[in-house]
C-alpha positions in Angstrom: 82.9 127.7 81.7 86.3 129.8 81.3 86.8 132.5 83.3 88.1 135.7 82.4 91.1 137.0 84.2 90.2 140.0 86.4 93.3 141.7 87.4 95.0 144.2 84.7 98.3 142.3 84.8 96.6 138.9 84.0 94.7 140.8 81.1 97.9 142.5 79.9 99.9 139.6 79.6 97.1 137.6 77.8 96.5 140.3 75.5 100.3 139.9 74.5 99.8 136.5 74.3 96.9 136.8 71.9 98.5 139.3 69.6 101.6 136.9 69.5 99.4 134.1 68.6 97.4 136.0 65.9 100.5 137.1 64.5 101.8 133.4 64.2 98.7 132.2 62.9 98.6 134.6 60.2 102.2 133.8 59.0 101.2 130.3 59.0 98.3 130.5 57.2 100.0 132.7 54.4 103.0 130.5 54.2 100.8 127.5 53.9 99.0 129.1 50.8 101.6 130.7 49.1 104.7 128.9 50.0 104.5 126.0 47.8 104.0 128.0 44.6 107.0 130.5 45.7 109.0 127.2 46.3 108.1 125.9 43.0 109.1 129.3 41.2 112.4 128.9 43.0 113.1 125.7 42.0 112.2 126.8 38.6 109.2 124.6 37.9 106.0 126.7 36.6 102.6 125.2 35.8 102.3 123.4 32.2 106.1 122.5 32.9 106.5 118.9 32.5 109.4 118.8 34.6 107.5 121.0 37.3 104.6 118.8 37.3 107.0 115.5 38.1 108.8 117.2 40.8 109.8 114.8 43.2 106.8 114.2 46.3 109.6 114.1 48.6 111.0 117.6 47.7 107.8 119.0 48.5 107.2 117.2 51.7 110.8 118.5 52.9 109.9 121.8 52.0 106.5 121.5 54.1 108.4 119.8 57.0 111.1 122.6 57.2 108.3 125.6 57.3 106.2 123.8 59.8 109.7 123.5 62.0 110.3 127.2 61.4 106.9 128.0 62.2 106.9 125.9 65.4 110.0 127.5 66.4 108.9 131.0 65.6 105.6 130.3 67.7 107.8 129.2 70.8 110.1 132.3 70.3 107.3 134.7 69.7 105.5 133.6 72.9 108.3 133.2 74.9 109.4 137.0 73.9 105.6 138.1 74.3 105.4 136.6 77.7 108.6 138.6 79.0 107.5 142.0 77.4 103.9 141.3 78.7 105.2 140.7 82.1 107.3 143.5 82.3 104.8 146.2 80.6 102.2 144.8 82.8 104.5 145.6 86.0 105.0 148.9 84.8 101.5 149.7 84.0 99.4 147.5 86.4 101.8 148.5 89.5 101.2 152.2 89.2 97.5 151.4 88.7 97.1 148.8 91.7 98.8 151.6 93.9 96.6 154.5 92.9 93.5 151.8 93.6 94.7 151.4 96.8 95.4 154.9 97.7 92.0 155.8 96.6 90.4 153.4 99.0 92.5 154.8 102.0 91.4 158.4 100.9 87.9 157.0 100.6 88.4 155.8 104.1 89.4 159.2 105.5 93.1 159.0 105.0 93.6 162.4 103.1 97.2 162.4 103.7 97.8 159.5 101.3 100.1 160.2 98.4 101.4 158.0 95.4 104.3 157.8 93.3 104.1 159.8 90.5 107.0 159.0 88.3 107.1 159.7 84.4 105.6 161.9 81.8 102.9 159.4 80.3 99.3 158.9 81.2 100.0 156.7 84.2 102.0 159.5 85.7 99.6 162.3 84.9 96.9 160.2 86.6 99.0 159.7 89.8 99.9 163.7 89.9 96.4 164.2 89.3 95.5 161.8 92.4 98.1 163.7 94.4 96.6 166.9 93.4 92.9 165.6 94.6 94.0 164.2 98.0 96.0 167.4 98.8 92.8 169.5 98.0 90.6 167.1 100.1 93.0 167.2 103.1 93.4 170.8 102.9 89.6 171.0 102.9 89.2 168.6 105.9 91.8 170.4 107.9 90.0 173.9 107.3 86.5 172.0 108.2 88.2 171.0 111.4 89.5 174.3 111.8 86.2 176.1 111.2 84.7 173.9 113.7 86.9 175.0 116.1 86.7 178.3 115.4 83.2 178.3 115.6 82.9 176.9 118.7 85.7 179.2 120.1 83.5 182.1 118.9 80.3 180.9 120.4 81.9 179.5 123.7 83.0 183.6 125.1 79.7 185.1 124.5 77.8 182.1 126.0 80.1 182.0 128.9 79.8 185.6 129.8 75.7 185.0 129.5 76.0 182.2 131.7 77.9 183.9 134.3 75.7 186.9 134.3 72.7 184.6 134.4 74.0 182.3 137.4 75.0 185.7 139.2 71.5 187.3 138.6 70.0 183.9 139.9 72.2 183.7 143.2 71.6 187.6 143.6 75.5 188.2 143.3 75.0 190.3 140.5 72.7 193.4 140.5 70.4 193.7 137.7 71.2 197.0 137.0 71.0 198.6 133.7 75.0 198.0 132.9 74.0 194.4 133.6 71.5 194.1 131.1 73.4 196.3 128.6 76.2 193.7 129.0 73.8 190.8 128.5 72.2 192.9 125.4 75.7 193.3 124.0 76.7 189.5 124.3 73.5 188.4 122.7 74.1 190.8 119.8 77.5 189.7 119.5 76.3 186.0 119.2 73.6 187.1 116.6 76.4 189.1 114.6 78.4 185.9 114.6 75.6 183.8 113.4 74.4 186.3 110.9 78.0 186.4 109.3 78.4 182.7 109.1 75.2 182.2 107.5 75.9 185.0 105.0 79.3 183.2 104.4 78.2 180.2 103.6 75.4 181.4 101.4 77.9 183.5 99.4 80.5 180.7 99.0 77.5 178.2 98.0 76.3 180.8 95.4 73.0 180.9 97.1 73.2 184.5 98.0 70.5 186.6 95.7 72.5 189.0 93.7 71.2 192.0 91.4 73.6 192.7 89.0 73.6 195.9 87.3 75.9 198.5 85.9 77.3 200.8 89.0 78.7 203.9 89.1 82.0 203.2 91.1 82.9 206.7 92.0 79.3 207.8 93.2 79.0 204.4 95.3 82.5 204.9 96.7 81.6 208.6 97.8 78.9 207.4 99.4 80.7 204.8 101.4 83.4 207.3 102.2 81.0 209.8 103.8 79.4 207.2 105.9 82.8 206.5 107.7 83.9 209.9 107.5 82.3 210.6 111.5 84.3 207.7 112.7 87.5 208.9 111.0 87.5 212.2 112.0 87.0 211.3 115.8 90.6 210.1 115.3 91.8 212.7 112.9 92.0 210.1 110.0 91.8 211.5 106.5 89.6 209.9 104.2 89.6 210.3 100.2 88.0 209.0 97.2 90.2 208.9 93.9 87.9 206.7 92.1 87.8 208.6 88.4 84.2 209.6 87.0 82.6 207.6 84.6 84.3 204.1 86.0 81.8 201.8 86.0 81.4 198.3 87.3 79.2 195.4 86.8 77.9 194.1 90.2 75.3 193.9 92.9 75.5 197.6 94.2 74.6 196.5 98.0 76.9 194.2 97.9 79.8 196.0 96.5 79.2 198.6 99.0 79.3 195.8 101.8 83.0 195.3 100.5 83.9 198.5 100.4 82.8 199.4 103.8 84.3 196.6 105.0 87.5 197.4 103.6 87.2 200.9 105.2 86.1 199.7 108.4 89.4 197.7 108.8 91.6 200.4 107.4 90.3 203.0 110.1 90.3 200.2 112.7 94.1 199.5 112.5 95.3 202.7 110.9 97.3 205.0 113.6 95.4 208.4 114.5 96.3 210.9 112.1 96.5 208.2 109.4 95.2 208.6 105.6 93.1 206.0 103.8 92.4 206.7 100.4 89.9 204.7 98.3 91.3 204.1 94.3 89.8 203.1 91.4 91.0 202.2 87.8 90.0 200.5 84.7 92.6 196.9 84.1 91.8 195.2 80.7 88.0 194.0 81.3 87.9 194.3 84.7 87.2 197.4 87.1 89.6 197.5 90.1 88.3 199.4 93.2 90.9 199.7 96.5 91.2 200.8 99.9 94.9 202.0 100.6 95.5 202.8 104.1 99.1 203.7 105.8 98.8 201.3 108.8 100.6 198.6 110.1 101.0 196.8 106.8 100.6 193.0 106.2 103.7 190.3 106.0 103.9 187.5 103.4 102.0 184.9 106.0 99.3 187.5 106.4 98.8 188.2 102.9 98.3 184.7 102.3 95.8 184.2 105.0 94.3 187.5 105.4 90.7 186.3 103.5 90.9 183.0 105.7 87.7 182.4 108.1 88.6 183.5 111.4 92.0 185.1 110.5 92.8 188.1 112.3 95.7 190.5 111.6 96.2 191.5 115.0 95.6 188.3 117.3 96.5 190.4 120.4 93.2 192.3 120.3 90.2 190.8 122.0 87.5 189.0 119.7 84.8 191.7 120.9 87.3 194.7 119.4 88.9 193.1 116.7 86.4 191.3 114.9 85.5 187.6 114.4 87.7 187.2 111.3 84.8 186.7 109.1 84.5 189.8 107.2 87.2 189.5 104.7 85.9 186.1 104.2 82.7 187.3 103.1 84.4 189.8 101.0 86.0 186.9 99.1 83.0 185.1 99.0 81.1 188.1 97.6 83.8 189.0 94.8 83.7 185.4 93.8 79.6 185.2 93.8 79.8 188.3 91.4 82.2 186.9 89.0 85.6 188.9 90.4 88.2 188.5 93.1 89.7 190.0 96.0 93.3 190.2 97.2 95.5 192.2 99.5 98.9 194.0 98.5 101.5 195.2 101.0 105.4 196.5 101.1 105.9 194.6 104.5 104.9 195.7 108.0 104.7 199.1 108.8 104.1 200.2 105.1 100.2 200.1 105.2 98.1 197.8 102.7 95.8 198.1 99.9 92.8 195.6 99.8 91.3 195.5 96.3 88.4 193.9 94.4 88.2 193.4 90.6 85.1 193.0 89.1 84.0 193.0 85.4 83.6 196.0 83.8 80.7 197.0 81.1 
């Protein structure tokens, strides 16, 4: 039983040889069938011609021998050329494919930094570039996964350590069971609960498992309500809040979730703005989208901060404590909510010290 070649290189070489043999076979059959007739015509002998019918058998035999020799030589040359061309082409095609196979196996084994050479503009080159893009995405995802695991562990470690320390002190009688102690314990448990709730909401939003009730929302009315919620906090620091969302601006969104997004933007703006600053909620129609923004005159953002401000556990002011500055999940939830509602979220800033504008764009009815 003849075994079929398994490697791509062998199959490419074999296919070229088969094509060459088929071509030579076709030529041989054609020449064998029509060659004698054309030869007779070239010799001036036609059917019914007594001279043609008496054509010397030796002349015909010589012709057939010459044709056979020429065809045999052509067969050898064609097979040799086919082998050379096939080996060259097989090397150019099978080599990159073999590299891709090896790279795919290493990526499957967890080596996400694997890359392959992506030369050329043909389909193989496109495949190599697509493979590198896939490997890069997997590497980034794995890096973020490890970072998230480390960040979650860090976020939970601090309140747990505080709880453990106080409980141990209460057990040993070192810490007095006062109202202040119970308030501290309660604050740490609330902090743990808030982190877990935020993580759960972030996961549900990113996996599109968050229930949404999309409807036409009056953006100006909603912005005014959220601004009024934050006005007491802002007035305590002489921060001016204003809403400049034009009347009649409508957006298709989940009203509660959009309010959550604006509240997160306003909370950060008030938190990071200096006393006496101004925070403004803006709205505009841009093509088929309605854009709502919160602009502040605070510390601003540099290029690195703008690129990562919506990442999980990223905090603009790393010097603040986690309890004071938040866990860095709020803006990640904003980005996930924007995506779940069919929109997008981003931040703009002219640089440090020049304020920032956080925006969300959602479909306009």
